[in-house]
N, C-alpha and C positions, 0 to 999 in steps of 0.2 A: 500776721494772727491768723489764723486760719477760723473765717467764719461759715452755716451754710445758711442756705437762703431763705429766709424770714421776711415775718410780715416787719412791711418798710418802716412803721413807724418802734418796730422793737430795734433794730440794727441801731442805731445810731450810738441806743445809752453802752453797746460796747466798743464802741470806737474810741469812745473813751478808756476803754479794758487795753488794745491794742497799744496805747500811746503806753501807759506805765508800765504796760509787760516788758515790752520791748527799749527804753533804759537802762532796765536792770541787766541787762547780758553783755557781759564784761570781764575781768577784773583788773582791778588796779592793787594789787602786791610784787614790793619787789621782786625781781629772780632768784633769790632764795625761798620765796614759797615753793617751789619748782621739785625740791631735792626731798625727801626722804618720804615714806606717808605710814600713818601703823595698820598694823595691819590683824587687826582681833576677828572679832566676832559672824559670821555672815554665809551666804549658801557657796561663797567661794570659799572660804577659809575653817566653814566649819563652830557651832556651838562654840565659847568660852568654859572651861571645869567647872561643875561644881562644885563646889569648900561646902560639905558639910549638911545641914537642915537646911531651907531656903526658909526667911521670918517673912510673914506681912508685913513690907517692910512701909508701905504707904497708898494712897489712895491705886488703887484698882487693878493692888500689887499683892499676890494671892499664893501661899509655896511656891503653887504649881499655875500660875498665870499669868498672865498681864495684860489688861484690858488697851486696848486702843484706837482710837476712835479717826475717823475720814468723811470727811467734809465733801462732797462734791458737788455743783450744780449740774447733776443726770439731767434732767428732765429742764436742763432751761429754755428762756424762748427761742434761743437761736441751736437749737436740735441736740441729741443726745447725743451726740461722737466728740463735738465740738470741747467740756471739759475733762472726758472720761479716760483721758489716760492715764492719767495719774496712775488713777485709786487706783487700774489696772496691774500698774504695774506695781505700785506697793501690796497690792494681796498675790501678788504669782511669788513677791518676792520673802511673806510671812509664812505664804503655804510651803513653799524649797524650806524655811529656814524650820519649822513645824515638822516635817517630814526627815531631820537631819536632827533632832532630838527635842529641841525650840532650844533657848539659850540660860543654860544655867538651871535646867531640867524645865524649865517657864515652858507652856504652851504661849504664844501669843491669840489672843483673843481680837481679830479686829469687830471692832462694828459702828459699819458703815448709816452717811445719812445725806438721801439728798433733800439741798436744800430749795430745789430748782427753779437758782435765778435770784432772788429776791430774797433782800435784806433780810425781812419778817423771816423766811423760809429759813435763815441763816440763825437768823437767833433763837431761832424755837429748837434746829439741832442744834446750836452751842449747849445748849441749853438742859437739852434732851440729852445730852450726852458728856453733860458735868453733872446734873443737879441726877439726875437720873441709872443713866449708865457706871455714873461715876471711875469716866477711864483714865486712866495714867498719863494720857499725854494724847495730843494729831499728830497724826503725819502724814505727808502728801496731800495736803488740800489744795481743789484748785475750786476754785472758786468767785460769780463774779459780783458777788456785792459781802464782802465780807463784815458786815457790819454786828454779826458775835464778839470782834476784835474786842475790844474795848473787856466785856468781860471773861472770857479765854485769860487777858492779860492781870485783870485785877483779879481774878482765882489764881494765879499762876500756873496756872498748867501749857508744858511745856509742847508749843506747835510747829513741830520740825520740819523742812523740804517742800514747803506749800507755795506755791508758784504764786508770784508777785504781782495777780494782774490790777490786784487796787491801789493802795497806798499805807495797809497795813500792816504790811514787812519794813516799813522805813520810819516806821513810828511808834509800834508798841514793844514795851516789854515783854518777856518769852513767848513771841513769838520769832521763828528763824527763817526766812523763809531762804530755797534750796543754788541764789544763788552769791549769801553771805549778803552786808550790810557795812559801809562805817557808821551811815549816822549816827547820833545819839541814843535812836527808839528810845525817849525818856516818857513818851505815853502825852508830850506838851503841842507837842509839830507833831507834823511831819518833814522828813530830814531837816537841817539846819536851818530853824527859826523858815520855815515855808515853803523853803527851796529845794527840791535836787536838781539834778546834777544829768548832763550827757555825754559821753566822750564818743570821739568817731574813729573808732579803728576799724568800724564798719567800710567807712567810707574812703579811708587811707587803703586799706587794702584794695579791692580794686581800682584805686588809683596807679598803686605798685602794680597788680598780682598785672593787671586788663587792658592799664595805659588807659582808664579812660580818664576825660577830664571833663563831663558831659556827662549831663542827668537828664532825665522830664521823671517829675512827681506829679501823679495825678489825688484828688481829690475827691467828693463828692462835695457838694454847696449845704452845709453841716458842720455846727460849730466846731461839736470831738472832731472829725473825721480836722477840717480847718485848719485845728490848732496842732495834729496830727503834721499836717503836710507842711507847716510852718516850720515844725522843728526836725524835721529835716530835713530842707531848703536851707536851714542854717547850716547844718551839723558838716552838706557840701559843700559852701557856701565855705562852711570854716578853711576847708581842705584842697575850697581854691578850684571847685567845677562851680561851668556856666552848667546855675542850673534853668529850665524851663516847667511853669504851673499849670494844673491844668485843670481847670475844677469842675467835673458836670453836673448837671444835676442829676438829686438822688432818686425823683424819680421818674424823671425819662433823659439818663444818660445819653447822651452825641458820640457813643467809643469812635464812629465811624470819624469822626471828625478831630478826637487825641494824637488815632493814629495818622490823619492823616500832619500835624501839628508836630510829633513828633520824629515824619519822613523830612517834614520839610526842614526841624533843627540839629536835624543829625547824631539825637541824643543816642547814648550808647551804652549806659542801662539805664533803668526803670523801677521806679518805687511807689508806693502809694501808699492808700488812707479811706482804704477801703475789706472790703465783706471780699467774701467768694464767689458770689455768686458777679459782684461788678470785674473780679479780676477774673474770672472764666470770661467773663463779655468781652471787655479792651480784651483777656489776649485769640481770641475768636476775631477782632476785627481786624488785628495788628497781620495776623495768618490770613485771611480774607483780602486786606491792601497788602501785602509782601512785603509787610515792613519788619526787619530783623533786624533787631539791638544785642546786645555785644552779653548785655546780661538781663534776665527778668528777675529783681529781690526779691527777699520772702526773707520769712524769720521762723525761729526755732518751731514755730502751734504749727507751722505750715511747711516743717521735714515732717515728711511723713505719704506710706502706704498712698492713704487718697489723692493724689495728685495726681495719680494713673488715671483714676475717671474725671474727678474733676476738667481738667484741662482734657479730656480726649477728645474735640473736635478742635483744639489743637494745640496738637503734635510740634509745631517747629516753637509756636509761642511754652510750650511745655519744656522742651529740650535746650533750653536759654535763661530755663531754671531754679536757682542758685541760692539758700538758706547757709544761715549764717546761725551760733550757740557760744555756748559754754558747758557744751558738756558733748561726748563723742558723737559719734554717728554710729547707729546702731547698727549697721549695715557689718560698724569692723570687725568682722567675726577674728581678727589677730590677735584683738585684745581680751582676758580671760574672762573680765566682766560683765562686758558683752557680749562674751558667746554661755555664761551663767545666765544674764537676764535673757537671751533670746530661747536658751533648751527651759527653764522655764514660765515663762509665758510660752510656746509651744506644749509643753506637759500641760498647762492649767487652763489655757485658754488659746486653742487650735482653732473655733474660727472666728478669732479675732484679725487673725492672719492681715489679711485688708485691709485690719483698723490700725498694724502696730506704727509709731512714733515716735518721735523722737522726747516730748513729754510724755508717754510712757515710762522708755528710758529714763526722761528725772524720779516719772514718781517711781520708782525702784530705786534709783541712787540717794531719795529721799528716806528711805526705808533705813538702809541698807547703814545713811549716818544716825538715822536711832540709836540701831541697835545697838552699832561702835560705840555710840554714846550711852548709852545701856551697860555693856557689856564693863563697858569701867569702870561699872560700882560692884562688879560680882554678885557676891547671894546678896547685897542688902542693898540694893534696889532702891534707889527714892527722886523726884525729882529733883529737888537741890545737888545730885550730882549726876545725874545727867546734865542741869544746867551749866552746870561748871564742867560738864564737855567742850558745850557748844563755845559759853562763850572763852575758852581760851585762846593761847596767844597764836597760837601752834594752826595752820592755815592745812583747813580739809576736802581729801579732797573725792569725796566717795570712792576707797583703790583704783583712781583711774579717771572715773565717768566723769566729772565734773572739775571744772575749774579748780584750782582753788580757794577757798572762800571761807573768811572767818568776819564771827562781827564784835573786832574790837572798837570801840570807837574812836576815829581818827578825827581833824580838822575840817572846817569845810573844805575842798580840792580849787587850789589856787595852783597857775601852770599847767603845766606837763604832769602825765602822770601815763604808768604803761599797762597800757589794756594789753588783751592777750584772744584768739577768738578762732571757733572753728570753721571752717566752710565745708559744702560741698554742693555738687549740683546732680540735678536730675538727665540719667542718660537712658532714654530707650533701648540702645543697646547693652547695657548693659547687664548680670546678673542672668545669660544666657541665651539674652532676647527676649526676658522677661519685664525689661525695667526695672533704675531703683535708683537711689541716689550713693556717689561714689564721693571721696572726701578730696579733694583738693590742695589739703595742705602735708605737708611733712609730719606736724607732729602738733596741735593747738596751746602744748604749753611753750610751742617758742616763734606760734605766729603771735611777735606780738609789738606795742609799737609806740612812741611815745606820742602823744596825742596828747590834744586838752579836754580843758573839761567845760562845759558850757552850761547855766546855770536856765529853772524853767523852774517854773508854778506851778503845783498839777496843779 
């Protein structure tokens, strides 16, 4: 997870969010889930045809308008760029949709709210958008503390395509995270009676792709960081890695000592449970000591253009930076849905070229998901109809942008399960020497492994 440098007392709060986000990546669906997909409305395929006069069919829906809410921790303690990507992706999607005539003759009007990264702020946003703005649904949320989730669920307001930074999307009904969920989501407990599961496809991928057998995990001497590091260690060891665990002081980290330990151990991979400030300092220490690992592994939120500047003083480390995700690389223009995304973001937000990210693309995908769900209702748009689309058995892939996902409750995972991923590597030589993320798999729908499911309690 990419974090900006922030006041030390604030950063540990986000490290828990890091733990919860990473375990959501990856799909656990049968091979048959990867065949066929719906082709309803959206910027890539056009709005569905209107069928007669539109009724004012539900809360937030008039004959000519649909009100949709987006809550973002835009001014959170860790900086404005950390959580903003999904919001911009969704906004670009709906601007493009409206320019094409809207959905069944209705314009989508977005109502946004910044919760400032606090639980109280989130509750205030949720109440304002539901009780005052009367939004029909939420979309592509990215918040540090989704304290308003019980209220959203209690009001039966669909929330589609949000980033699972916390545990809300694995607990509450009517909430649909961007990666899907097989948990009961009955509101009583997170996951299966308080237990969630991590799968090991990321570690298996690097073992098979790079021949890696050893890894270092670096964490702060802080509880949330240490818990996530332990989870990384458990996943690596389940895949047969030799693991070097390194802990540094949060206030005065000695990354030179870590670099020396990594060199002595011969670690091939490097994982971490730290913020961007720590990662940049660690990479500087590695470059200064002449230590090269085969891969410095990060995750979907750090899959962004900002690594160009975040790691500008450590180009050696930057050029072994890998990221994994459950969505397409935003650089892969050969895919029509990626081209649509890039064209719209360039048109409506040209000043954000240096902040383009995987999360922004996933915000677009969340908006596509909600739009396809609404389109399935025709002119008589209702929340119940949208939720019927969201809860159907057929997995959804946002026109190929994400791995197929669904919300059909399943028993607790047992044994091996099929899990797939996408992966890219930063290369300074890419994009004509400008640098960029280069996809490292032929297809994320076929880069799949049968891997164990490791339980943990968040």
